[in-house]
N, C-alpha and C positions, 0 to 999 in steps of 0.2 A: 524749662526744657522745651526746645523746638519740636515741631511735629516730626521732623525726620529723626531726631534723637529719640523721641518717644517710641516711634515705630521700631527703630533699631533695638532699643531696650526690650521691647515686647518680643521682637523676633529672637533675640538672644535668649530671653527667658523661655520662649517656646522650644527653642533648639535644645536647651538644657534639659527641660522636662521630657522632650522626645527621646533624647539620648538615654536618660534615666529609665524611661519606659522600655526602650529596646533592651537595655541591660537587664532589667527585671524579667522581661520575657525570655531573654536568652538564659539567664540564671535559672528561671523556673523550668525551662525546657531540658536542662542538664539531667536532673534526676529521671525524667521520663525517657531520655535517650539512653541513660545507663540502665534503666529498668528494661527497656526494649532489648538492649544488647544482652542483658543477663538472661532474659527469657529466650532469646535466640540461641544462646549458648547452652541452655538447659538440655541435658542429654535425654534422648527418648527412652522408652521402656526397653528392657532386655528381651530380645526375641529369639536369640540363638545361644547355644552353649559357647560358641567362639567369642561372642560379645562379653559374656560373663568372665571367661578366662582372660581376655584382654584387660578387662577392668581389674581383675584380681592381680594380674601381673604389674599393672601400673599403680595400684592403690597406694603402696607405701610411699610413693613419690608425690601423689596427689590424693590424700585421704578424703573420702566422701562418706562418712559414716551414715549420714541420713539416707543414703541409697541402699543400705544393707537390707532392710525389710523387703524392698522391691526386688532386690537380687535374690533373696531367699525364696520369695514367691515364684520368681522365674525359674529358679533351680528346681522347685517342686513341679512346676508345670512341664518343664522339659525332661523330667524323670531323672535328674542328676542325683537326687537324694533317695531314690527308690531302693537301691542296694547299699546299705550302710557300709558293707565291706569295701565298696569302691568309691565311697564318698569322703574319704579321709581328708583330701585337700580342701573340700568345702567346709567340713566340720572345723578343721584347724583354722581356716580363714575367718569363719564366723566367730570363733572363739577369740581370735586375735583382735578383731574389730571391737567386740564387746569388752575385752580386757583392757584395751587402750583408750576406752571412752567410759570410765566409771561413772561419770555424771550423767551419761546418756544411756547407760546399759539397760535399765529397766524399761525405758521408752522404746529402745531398739527391739528388745525381745517382745514387748507387748504388741508392737506394730507388725510382728510376724504372724500373729493370730488373726482369724481362726486358722487352724491347721489340723488336718486329719491325723488320728493317732499314729499311724505307721511312720509319718514324717517327724513326729514330735521327739523321737529319740535323738535326732540331730540337734535340736534345741537343748535337750538335757545334756548331751555330751559337750556341746559348745559352751554352756555355762560352766560345767565342771572343768573344762580345759582352759577357761578364760584367764586364769591366773589372778583374778580379782581377790583381794584379801577377804572380802565378804561375799564370796560366790555362793556360799551355802544360804545366806540370807536371801540373795537374789533368787536362787532355786526355789526356796520356800514360798516366794510370792507367786509362783506359777504352778504350784502343786495342784490346786483346784482346777486349773485349766487343762491339766494332763492326768486325769485319774487313771487312764489306761497305762501310764508309764510310772505308776506309783512304786512298783517293786524296784525298777532300776534307779529311780530317784533316791529311794531309801538306801540302796547299796552305795551310791555315791556319797550321800550325806553321812553315812556311818563308816566311810573309809573302806568299804569292801570292794570297791572298784577303783583302779588307779586314775589319777588326773594326768594331764599331758606330760608333766615333767617326770612322772613315775612310770609312764607307759613303756613297756619293753619294746625295744627297737628291732627285735628280730622278726618283724613282719612288715610288709609293705604298707599296711594301713597306718601304722605309727609313723612311718617315714613321711607319708602323704600329709598327715596331720601337722607334723612339725614344719614341713615346707609351707603349708597353708598359713600357719601362724606367722612365719617369717614374712610372707607376702603381705600380710595385714599390718605388720608392725615394723619390719626392718630390724627387729631385735636380734642380737647376736646369740641369745640364749638357746633357741632351737637349733641354730647352726652349730653351736658348741656341742650339742648332743649328737647331731648328725656326724660331725667330724670324728667323734669318738668311735663311730662304727667303721671308719676306714680301715681299722686294724683287721676287720673281717674280710676285706677284699683280698687278703693274703691267706685266708683260712683254707687249708687243703683237706679238711676232714668233715666239714659241715656245709652241706649244699645251701641250706637256707641262709646261713650267715654269709657265706661266700656271695650269694646273690644279692642280699641286702647291702653288703659292703660295696660290691661292684656298682650297684644301682645308685647308691649315695655318691660314690666317686664320680660317676658319669654326670649325674644331675648337678653336683657341686661345680664341676668343670664347665658345664654348659651355662649355668646361671652366672658364674663368676666371670665368664668371658664377656658378658653383657651387663654386668652389675659391678661398677667400680667400688662401691661400698663393701660389697661382699668379698671381692678380691682383696681389698685392703684388710679386712678382718682376718681372712685366711692367712695372709702374710704376717700379720701381727701375732697370730696364735701359733705359727709354725715353731718358733724357738722354744715354746713351752710344752710341746707335745712329746710323748715318749717316742722312741725310735720306730716302734711298730706302726704308729700313726703318722709320724713325720715323713716317712718314706713315701707312702701313697699321697699324702697331702702335698708334698713337694711336686709330685707328678701332676696333681690337680692344678696347682698354681701355674706351672710351666705350660700345661696344656691350655689353660684359660688365656694366658698371655699370648700364646702363639696361634690360638684357634686350631690347634691340632688335637682333635678329640677322638677321632675314630679308633685309635689304638686302644683306648680304654675299654670300649665294648669288645674289640677283638681279643684283648687279653683276658677279659672276663669270660667270654665264651670258650676260649681255649682251656681255662682253668676248670670251668664247669664240665666241659667235655672229658677232661681227664678224670674228674670224679666219677663220671658216668662209666667210663671204661673200667674203673676200679670196682664197679659193681655196687655203688652206693644206692640203697633202696630209696633214700630220700630224693635222689635226683630224678626219680620217676613220678614224683607227686605233681602231676600236671595241673591239677586244680590250683595248687599253690602257685605254679608258674604263671597261670593266667593273671592272678592278682599282682604278681611282681611285674608283669608286662604292663599292666594298667598304670602302675606308678611311673615306670620309666617313660612311657610314651606320653602320658598326660602331662607330666612335669616337663618333659622335653618340649612339648607344644607351648606351655606357658613361658618357658625360658626363651624359646626361639621366636615366638610370636608368628608362627607360620601355620596357623590353624588349618587343618585339612590339606596341607601340602606335604611334599616329600622333604624330609630333613635327615641328613646324614645317611641316606640310602634306605631309610625305613619310613613307613607311613606314619603320619602324625595323627594319633587317635585321641580325640577330644573326650575327656571325661570317661566314665565307665567303659573302658575298652572291651571289645569282644575278646573272650579268652582264646578263641581260635587264631585271631590275628596275633595276639601276644605270644601264643605258643609257637606260631610259625617263625617269629623273628627272635625269640629269646630262648625258648627251651632247647635243650641239647638235641641234636639230630638223632634219630633212631638208629 
């Protein structure tokens, strides 16, 4: 081989190794780049109630169960779990995440601790509402961490307190909890329960049921106008409903499809006002009205994604709504 040929061969050999080296370096850099991108996309901590509600609203489309303990800690810090009467949506959501992740359930609950005794009732209810086939076993694993909640734990374990599917829906707390479970899972089961209460939106004798039925009708229409899966389920279920449910459900579907929602609230307020004129003592239970208002406005915020803004002519109250605001916009006029 001549000198020039030898040099050419060595040069080709060198170029081959150089190319391979560059390829190896490029290949090795890919995981680092992907890791850097992953870290860049990692969400920051929850600092506002609005951020938590946005996350809840989007969760069923992009589940992130590992963020649940951090979300629960933020809920506690922000005071969203302080009043269990107004924390139904959060309890239901936590329950749904636990129930839809049976292999991670124990870890998810464990990572919520330490937790002060007043807030532990949320964990107790969430486990009981989770729908897990072995929820009692899961509850038993945390009894020692929650000695202050021993009585309520025992009541759930011995069937003396209802789980979510048994919870009477004639109060706003139960409505909230079912919506929270839906936001966590996208399951039709809580929606099916809520749809059944639409019959109450035509109730002319019971103010509590009239309000709950009207509240469910409004929130179903709001959410279905922005959630194709929910709208599809409502349409599928329509032919199977009794007439007393089918009539308001048909209105919900039409309102969601046309984005004409305001008449639902107007019709509800007119019916409630009529009950008041008839002298129903129940229509003057303003403490109860405050709870009803919290459900309507908080769920309206989640559905619309307009936290802290005006929606449909009423203020969007995030989480534990102030009863005086709810009363002003929902309760019958004096």
